[in-house]
N, C-alpha and C positions, 0 to 999 in steps of 0.2 A: 772626983773632979780632977782632971788631968792638969798638970802644971805646964806652963809655957816653957819650952826649952830655952836655956840660957845660951846666948851666943858667946863664942870665945872672944877674948881680947885680940887686939891687933897683933901683939907679939906671939900669943899662943897660936894664932892662925898662921903666921909666918913659920913658926916652928913645925906645925903640922904639915904645911906644904913642903918644907924641906925634907921631912921624914918620908914623904910620898914621892920623892924624886923630882920635885919641881925645882927649877933654877930660880933663885931669888936674888935680885940685884937692884941697886938704886936706879930709878928712872931718870933719863935725861930729858924727857918730855914734860913731866909734871913735877913741880917743886914739892919735895917731901914724899913723893910717890915711890912705890916699890914695884918694879917690873917682875912679874912671875911668868914663867914660861915652861912649856913641855909640849912634846909632839910637834914642834915647829909653829906653835901658836902661843900667844901671850896676852896679858892684860895688865893694867896698872891698878894697884890697890892703894888706898889712902886710909889713914886712921880717922874715924868720925869723931864728933864731939863726945860721944858716949864711949869712945875707946874701942869700937868695933871696926872691922875691916869693911870698907865699901869700895865699889868699883869707881875709879876715876876715868878709865878708858876701857870700853867694852872689849871683850875677847876678839882677837883677829889674828891674822897671819903675821909672823915676825918678818920684818924686812929691814935688815941692817940695824938691829937692836931697837927698832921702833915698831909699834903695833899698827899695822895697816888697817884701814876701814874696809868693810864689806859693802859694796854698792850693788844694788839690784836695778837693772835696766829693763825689767819685764821679761825679756827673752833669755837673759843670762846674768850671772853674778860676776862682779869684777873686784879685784884687789886694788885699792886706791891709796896711794901715798902722795905727798906733795910733789914728788919727782916723776912718778909714772902711774899708769893705770893699765893693768893686764887682766885678761880673762881668768877667772878662778877655776882651778881644776877640781875634780871630784875628791882627790886626796887632800887638798887644802881645806875643802869644806868639811870633810870627815875629821880632819885634825882639829879644826875650830870647834866642831860639835863635841868631840870627845873631850877636849880641854875644858870647854864650858861646863859639861856635865860633872867632871871630876872636881872642878873648882867650886861649883855650887854645893856639891856633896861635902867637901872638906871645910868650907867656910860657913856652912849653915844657912846659905842664902835660899830664898824662896825659889822653888822649881815650878815654873808655869807649864801648863799642858802644851800650849802651842810651841813653846821653845823645845820641848822634849821630842817633838815630831821631826825636827830638822833644824838646820842652821838658819838663823834669822839675820837680816841685814841691818846695817846702821842707817843706810839711806835708800830710799826708793825713788827712782827717777825713770819715768816712762815717757818715751818720745811722743806718744799720742796725746799726752797731757800738756805738752809745751804750748805756751801762749794762752792757756786758759786763765792764768792769773791776771792777765790784762783786763782792764775794765771795758766791758762791752757796752755800746750805746743802747739805751732802752728802745725796744722795738715799739713801733707805733701800732696801736690796736686797729684791726681792719675796719671797724665801724666809725673810726675817726676820719673825717674828710681831710684830704691834704690841703695845705695852704690856709687853714683856718686859724 
């Protein structure tokens, strides 16, 4: 019977990331968070109650020492920060994907099949779905007479 692998502690994870050329610095966005970055991408890690490293901010492109979100508008992906929104380039998407794969490998995180196929977005916003969230009036059945 195989044993469940033990996850490294938060400090061990940071030490391993530093040993693999990740930049590790305190985060300005999340209190107590640590910004890890490499290849122009980054994520913020926090220590869980069990003492393990967990993601506080999902991997994304670094924009002025902040991790930008990846937004999918159906036809194209965008890099979104509070100040701006720009179309994502192929090199940025490759950097996020490469960073995510390395981070999962070194932290012992679960690697899901759909995430290994390509870069996933934080938000999905499609124009053709705008307005669907509004309550639509109930349509009258054709067999019901009007005015009754």
